[in-house]
VOGU-3710 file (C-alpha; in Angstrom, 3 decimals, decimal comma):
1> tantstnpsn> -10,829/-6,098/-25,006  -12,360/-9,466/-25,873  -14,378/-11,304/-23,278  -12,386/-13,930/-21,400  -13,328/-17,364/-20,145  -12,988/-16,759/-16,416  -12,833/-20,390/-15,355  -11,767/-22,698/-18,172  -12,908/-26,219/-17,417  -11,638/-29,419/-18,968
11> dslvvnnity> -15,227/-30,720/-18,965  -16,408/-27,989/-21,310  -14,273/-27,676/-24,430  -16,474/-25,256/-26,364  -17,154/-21,822/-24,861  -18,537/-18,885/-26,853  -17,798/-20,608/-30,170  -14,176/-21,204/-29,182  -12,922/-24,806/-29,385  -10,185/-25,440/-26,839
21> tvvdalsklf> -9,399/-29,015/-27,905  -6,230/-28,070/-29,785  -5,066/-25,627/-27,104  -5,597/-28,207/-24,350  -3,817/-30,868/-26,390  -0,865/-28,520/-26,939  -0,632/-27,700/-23,230  -0,718/-31,435/-22,379  2,082/-32,025/-24,869  4,200/-29,316/-23,201
31> illmrladke> 3,477/-30,793/-19,754  4,426/-34,323/-20,913  7,683/-33,003/-22,363  8,547/-31,375/-19,029  7,716/-34,535/-17,084  9,862/-36,540/-19,483  12,695/-34,098/-18,810  12,186/-34,712/-15,074  12,554/-38,454/-15,551  15,716/-38,140/-17,621
41> ssditvrvnl> 17,388/-35,780/-15,160  16,958/-35,179/-11,442  18,242/-31,630/-11,922  15,294/-29,202/-11,890  17,225/-26,759/-14,074  16,535/-29,026/-17,079  12,776/-28,651/-16,539  13,128/-24,923/-15,858  15,099/-24,364/-19,076  12,514/-26,297/-21,084
51> lgrilnsitk> 9,664/-24,380/-19,403  11,461/-21,117/-20,189  11,747/-21,985/-23,888  8,070/-22,995/-24,037  6,896/-19,825/-22,280  9,112/-17,609/-24,430  7,679/-19,173/-27,605  4,105/-18,615/-26,397  4,962/-15,038/-25,422  6,479/-14,248/-28,821
61> vliddhefks> 3,403/-15,530/-30,673  1,084/-13,679/-28,246  2,901/-10,347/-28,656  3,107/-10,684/-32,466  -0,604/-11,524/-32,682  -1,561/-8,614/-30,409  0,553/-6,126/-32,359  -0,734/-7,347/-35,736  -4,381/-7,132/-34,641  -3,836/-3,693/-33,051
71> tnlllfdqrp> -2,070/-2,322/-36,119  -4,765/-3,576/-38,475  -7,648/-2,617/-36,147  -8,752/-6,255/-35,828  -10,307/-7,872/-32,774  -7,694/-9,583/-30,596  -8,970/-12,731/-28,865  -7,029/-13,310/-25,658  -8,814/-16,512/-24,618  -6,641/-19,169/-26,338
81> yfrllsnlsl> -3,457/-17,685/-24,872  -5,011/-17,434/-21,439  -6,118/-21,065/-21,653  -2,656/-22,247/-22,662  -0,762/-20,293/-19,973  -3,379/-21,183/-17,366  -3,052/-24,915/-18,085  0,738/-24,728/-17,759  0,417/-22,869/-14,454  -2,194/-25,298/-13,095
91> digvpdpkke> 0,224/-28,180/-13,664  2,289/-26,895/-10,712  -0,661/-27,539/-8,402  -2,262/-25,688/-5,494  -0,066/-25,432/-2,365  -0,920/-26,482/1,166  -1,487/-23,126/2,960  0,002/-24,592/6,161  3,329/-25,497/4,545  6,075/-23,530/2,862
101> vniallpmfa> 6,681/-24,211/-0,810  9,998/-25,862/-1,655  12,490/-23,139/-2,578  13,733/-25,373/-5,408  10,559/-24,417/-7,288  11,470/-20,715/-7,214  13,125/-20,782/-10,696  9,858/-22,092/-12,196  7,831/-19,262/-10,659  10,539/-16,812/-11,694
111> aftqvyisin> 10,085/-18,035/-15,287  6,318/-17,479/-15,120  6,837/-14,079/-13,504  9,234/-12,992/-16,235  6,656/-13,921/-18,855  3,884/-12,072/-17,001  6,147/-9,016/-16,790  6,788/-9,126/-20,534  3,042/-9,303/-21,346  1,790/-6,923/-18,641
121> pnilpgftfs> -1,086/-4,492/-19,428  1,284/-1,593/-20,102  2,640/-3,593/-23,064  -0,416/-5,640/-24,089  -3,547/-3,776/-22,993  -5,707/-6,220/-24,968  -4,558/-9,048/-22,680  -5,329/-7,200/-19,423  -8,202/-9,290/-18,061  -6,449/-12,580/-18,792
131> wmqlisqrsf> -3,266/-11,236/-17,223  -5,182/-10,304/-14,073  -6,515/-13,833/-13,734  -3,141/-15,438/-14,412  -1,289/-13,545/-11,662  -4,066/-14,255/-9,139  -4,498/-17,973/-9,912  -4,452/-20,385/-6,969  -1,607/-22,240/-8,661  0,528/-19,086/-8,934
141> lpnlmlikgq> -0,039/-16,405/-6,273  -0,146/-18,684/-3,164  2,771/-20,756/-4,424  4,828/-17,642/-5,043  4,037/-16,143/-1,635  4,614/-19,381/0,307  8,118/-20,045/-1,008  10,483/-20,546/1,910  12,211/-17,411/3,172  9,729/-15,080/1,440
151> kgyvymykll> 11,830/-15,360/-1,716  8,758/-14,930/-3,892  7,783/-11,546/-2,452  9,996/-9,585/-4,825  8,277/-11,141/-7,853  4,778/-10,406/-6,581  5,830/-6,850/-5,817  7,007/-6,341/-9,417  3,685/-7,590/-10,798  1,627/-5,409/-8,439
161> vlfiqyitpy> 3,672/-2,335/-9,338  3,121/-2,931/-13,057  -0,637/-3,216/-12,582  -0,831/-0,132/-10,346  1,211/1,833/-12,895  -1,199/0,754/-15,622  -4,389/1,718/-13,782  -3,103/4,921/-12,129  -3,579/7,315/-15,117  -7,216/6,213/-15,412
171> iktlilndii> -7,895/6,513/-11,672  -6,417/10,019/-11,581  -9,024/11,272/-14,046  -11,775/10,369/-11,517  -13,969/9,422/-14,495  -14,188/5,645/-14,291  -15,955/3,615/-16,967  -17,090/0,026/-16,378  -13,777/-1,480/-17,505  -11,681/0,698/-15,174
181> kklykfllki> -14,082/-0,046/-12,306  -13,523/-3,772/-12,868  -9,758/-3,269/-12,905  -9,957/-1,242/-9,692  -12,106/-3,907/-8,021  -9,569/-6,540/-9,041  -6,787/-4,513/-7,411  -8,877/-4,206/-4,242  -9,578/-7,937/-4,302  -5,971/-9,014/-4,745
191> lliilhdfpe> -4,779/-6,661/-1,988  -7,461/-8,002/0,365  -6,382/-11,576/-0,429  -2,777/-10,688/0,357  -3,851/-8,823/3,526  -5,734/-11,886/4,751  -3,321/-14,647/3,738  0,104/-12,984/3,437  0,078/-9,829/5,604  3,865/-9,854/6,006
201> flvenyillc> 4,170/-8,946/2,329  2,291/-5,684/2,908  4,097/-5,048/6,210  7,432/-5,300/4,421  6,540/-3,377/1,247  4,103/-0,759/2,553  6,445/2,185/1,892  7,075/1,230/-1,731  3,405/0,530/-2,448  2,201/3,771/-0,822
211> diipthciql> 4,656/5,685/-3,030  2,946/4,605/-6,245  -0,721/4,621/-5,154  -2,480/7,914/-6,003  -3,144/10,102/-2,986  -6,926/9,978/-3,367  -7,041/6,147/-3,423  -7,573/6,083/0,327  -9,147/2,642/0,611  -6,224/0,998/-1,211
221> rniilsafpr> -3,804/2,711/1,142  -5,838/1,702/4,206  -5,732/-1,954/3,150  -1,951/-1,852/2,842  -1,458/-0,008/6,144  -3,859/-2,318/8,025  -1,501/-5,284/7,649  0,232/-6,590/10,758  2,437/-9,654/11,422  0,482/-12,885/11,849
231> nmrlpdpftp> 2,241/-13,682/15,114  0,946/-10,441/16,652  -2,384/-10,047/18,424  -3,630/-6,491/18,041  -4,855/-4,776/21,231  -8,482/-3,710/20,878  -8,329/0,042/20,039  -11,766/0,475/21,650  -10,579/-0,752/25,053  -11,483/1,922/27,663
241> nlkvdllpei> -8,426/3,775/29,019  -6,039/1,911/26,719  -2,466/2,970/27,624  -0,656/2,777/24,310  2,658/3,934/25,748  2,667/0,898/28,073  2,237/-1,693/25,320  5,394/-3,821/24,916  5,006/-3,763/21,103  5,821/-0,044/20,882
251> qqipkliney> 9,412/-0,851/21,781  9,790/-2,807/18,533  11,319/-0,936/15,592  9,728/-2,073/12,305  11,939/-3,413/9,555  12,789/-0,827/6,914  14,180/-1,293/3,415  17,623/0,330/3,678  17,884/0,748/-0,091  14,829/2,993/0,051
261> flilndknvk> 16,851/5,781/1,648  19,545/5,753/-1,040  17,544/8,488/-2,757  18,627/10,806/0,082  22,241/10,083/-0,866  21,428/10,883/-4,481  20,086/14,265/-3,359  23,165/14,808/-1,151  20,951/15,119/1,926  21,489/12,015/4,065
271> skldsyllnk> 24,888/12,960/5,543  23,664/16,492/6,310  20,495/15,119/7,887  22,516/12,711/10,068  24,732/15,567/11,204  21,779/17,836/11,936  19,943/15,204/13,979  23,049/14,641/16,094  24,377/18,160/16,643  21,992/20,603/14,874
281> lpidlpnllv> 24,477/21,336/12,095  24,312/22,595/9,394  21,857/25,151/10,716  20,344/25,777/7,282  19,243/22,128/6,856  15,536/22,756/7,733  15,357/25,329/4,956  17,111/22,939/2,579  14,518/20,237/3,431  11,638/22,659/2,855
291> nlisnsvsnn> 12,943/23,437/-0,646  13,614/19,760/-1,385  10,115/18,705/-0,291  8,403/21,566/-2,143  10,237/20,737/-5,384  9,465/17,045/-4,952  5,743/17,709/-4,492  5,744/19,997/-7,531  7,355/17,209/-9,584  5,035/14,579/-8,084
301> niqivnavii> 8,020/12,733/-6,580  6,466/11,599/-3,313  9,249/9,079/-2,615  11,644/11,837/-1,544  9,084/13,291/0,865  8,396/9,840/2,319  12,110/9,117/2,670  12,749/12,373/4,561  9,752/11,964/6,906  10,417/8,294/7,684
311> yignygsiql> 14,155/8,844/8,164  13,539/11,640/10,675  10,759/9,616/12,319  12,959/6,543/12,677  15,548/8,623/14,509  12,849/10,199/16,661  11,291/6,840/17,562  14,669/5,564/18,787  14,975/8,739/20,876  11,532/8,135/22,341
321> inklntsnnv> 12,281/4,496/23,185  15,571/5,404/24,885  14,098/8,602/26,394  16,942/10,627/24,925  16,570/14,382/25,248  20,037/15,859/25,472  20,911/19,387/24,474  22,884/18,087/21,482  19,932/16,278/19,911  17,577/18,185/17,679
331> nilelfkyll> 13,951/18,630/18,730  12,095/16,463/16,194  8,777/18,179/16,898  10,280/21,586/16,108  11,761/20,231/12,884  8,369/18,893/11,731  6,706/22,171/12,723  9,264/24,082/10,670  8,652/21,863/7,620  4,886/22,354/7,888
341> nnsidnetky> 4,825/26,050/8,754  7,297/26,993/6,037  5,850/24,901/3,212  4,917/27,058/0,254  1,323/25,842/-0,036  -1,356/23,685/1,574  -0,805/20,886/-0,936  2,754/20,416/0,316  1,559/20,418/3,931  -1,091/17,866/3,005
351> vilncmvnql> 1,522/15,582/1,417  3,800/15,834/4,481  0,926/15,000/6,828  -0,120/12,101/4,594  3,405/10,689/4,782  3,275/10,956/8,581  -0,158/9,312/8,834  1,085/6,473/6,599  3,210/5,381/9,571  0,155/4,840/11,812
361> rypnshthff> -0,035/1,072/11,388  0,130/-1,828/13,852  1,678/-1,320/17,324  5,383/-0,532/16,875  7,800/2,277/17,668  6,979/4,231/14,482  3,235/4,090/15,070  3,716/5,289/18,643  6,116/8,060/17,660  4,083/9,469/14,770
371> syiilllffe> 0,852/9,266/16,762  2,576/11,201/19,538  3,970/13,801/17,098  0,688/14,312/15,217  -1,253/14,839/18,448  1,436/17,182/19,757  1,416/19,150/16,489  -2,345/19,566/16,827  -2,049/20,654/20,469  0,769/23,153/19,886
381> ssdnellqel> -0,875/24,699/16,820  -3,663/26,445/18,714  -2,722/29,659/16,897  -2,816/27,900/13,512  -6,274/26,407/13,063  -5,594/25,833/9,372  -2,897/23,287/10,263  -5,240/21,664/12,799  -7,888/21,427/10,095  -5,408/19,810/7,699
391> itrvllerli> -4,413/17,244/10,346  -8,089/16,482/10,949  -8,765/16,174/7,231  -5,951/13,659/6,671  -7,127/11,523/9,606  -10,842/11,801/8,916  -10,792/11,055/5,195  -9,184/7,699/5,976  -11,901/6,807/8,475  -14,974/7,610/6,395
401> vhrphpwgll> -14,111/5,033/3,713  -14,911/1,330/3,959  -12,920/-0,820/6,358  -10,300/-1,979/7,153  -8,795/0,940/9,063  -5,211/0,829/10,391  -4,922/0,313/14,163  -2,655/3,325/14,673  -5,042/5,572/12,753  -7,946/4,568/15,011
411> itfmeliknp> -6,150/5,114/18,304  -4,779/8,491/17,155  -8,122/9,876/16,015  -9,968/8,533/19,060  -7,452/10,183/21,366  -7,827/13,441/19,459  -11,616/13,606/19,765  -11,899/12,115/23,258  -9,194/13,933/25,202  -10,381/17,414/26,284
421> rygfwrknft> -6,739/18,517/26,245  -6,958/19,007/22,476  -10,251/20,928/22,542  -11,190/19,276/19,260  -14,929/19,928/19,458  -14,376/23,620/20,155  -12,586/24,176/16,851  -14,437/26,344/14,347  -13,952/23,899/11,473  -15,997/21,234/13,275
431> hcapeiervf> -19,037/23,553/13,166  -18,459/25,516/9,955  -21,490/23,930/8,246  -24,345/21,616/9,313  -23,138/18,926/6,869  -19,628/18,940/8,354  -21,037/18,872/11,882  -23,123/15,797/11,044  -20,074/14,019/9,602  -18,080/14,596/12,798
441> esvarsylds> -20,985/13,486/14,982  -21,427/10,355/12,881  -17,731/9,484/13,167  -17,801/10,110/16,935  -20,732/7,718/17,340  -18,961/5,108/15,205  -15,771/5,036/17,222  -16,880/6,026/20,720  -19,493/4,490/22,986  -22,859/6,224/22,700
451> ntansitsna> -22,724/7,932/26,122  -19,271/9,391/25,517  -20,148/10,478/21,973  -23,396/12,157/23,050  -21,681/13,864/25,987  -18,786/15,183/23,900  -20,857/16,421/20,966  -23,526/17,960/23,224  -20,963/19,840/25,286  -19,255/20,979/22,106
461> ivsnsvsvnk> -22,510/22,329/20,681  -23,303/24,194/23,908  -19,758/25,577/24,132  -19,848/26,691/20,504  -23,242/28,371/20,967  -21,985/30,286/24,025  -18,886/31,469/22,157  -21,008/32,619/19,202  -23,432/34,538/21,489  -20,526/36,249/23,190
//
């Protein structure tokens, strides 16, 4: 990939032996034509149609040039095209972050988005670095995200998905060269920008994004799951004796994308699942779900697993809010235990637990319910230390990476290691090797006050020594 001019300036027309005078003149001509169209007609569709024709012409030339150079093993220079598209985007201007962008501008951003989709890295890998800069420009990303009614979210989601799909095969190899590291850092950067400035986007699309992010990309997932609505003030998870079940926020059911669960209809499961949750029929549904989940994990179709877990959890959270526990309703804890205990291998159990931990986000009914279920699963699996170890692994591996860490994840893990009810520090896997023991002690000191951490770990060491001597 050719080196790109990261910040083209009108004051400097010659960069790395590239003269931008003609490109800048062409972009100014296009901009003048669009402004002339504005003067002749007050209808923005005239400008949008003209912009669309201009962008389509640029795209056609860009794709033809890229394909010709690739076919003939020639160096493709992405800089002129980046400069031209960047100038056209900059003409829109940088939005005021305190104001919503006029929804009338949505067709213009839709036109740019369509072009960026048609020249995404999966199609034009030689244009990748320019493409990254174009979708993150101050004249594009903030404008798109600030459009009234969150109408621009769907376009940003499409662009993010395309980039994640492009980088995923390289990340899965775990052998990252300098180029892939830069791409990964860009993805981290853009997600952190969205987390800081537009957290509602991640709150709304967390399920879809978690579906396509590789399982071992824990920091990416943590960033997405750390988002919370801007009008919410998070309770400090380190508050002594914090009573999570008394927080008013846990009564709020988070918004879910209804279309997401259509996959359960496609698998002919949703109606059976509804019936089972209401009256425990058909009785063979748990076994059907085990087979469905196992096949989905084998085929790397995590969306089905997520859909099943979240659908059951949503029902369970409503039960918990309304304190429903009639004889007709299924025991959600028993259903989750059945899915975990009857999974064919540890990988499937790991995927199920990951889907459950993905729901530990900001204070809401799902976070409260899944935190409650995960802790209860740990407590009631005293005869299955392997499952307890898997639960600990899923929680711990998300805490030993760089921040941010989701609020629900913190309060769940702190409750697990602090509350003597769970006997966490007496488990064999916490002392199976000196290296593991040091990791647990380090985490305890990071998330507990020093006196509590020292007391817990010291008592655990003494208790473990006594049990070994016996």
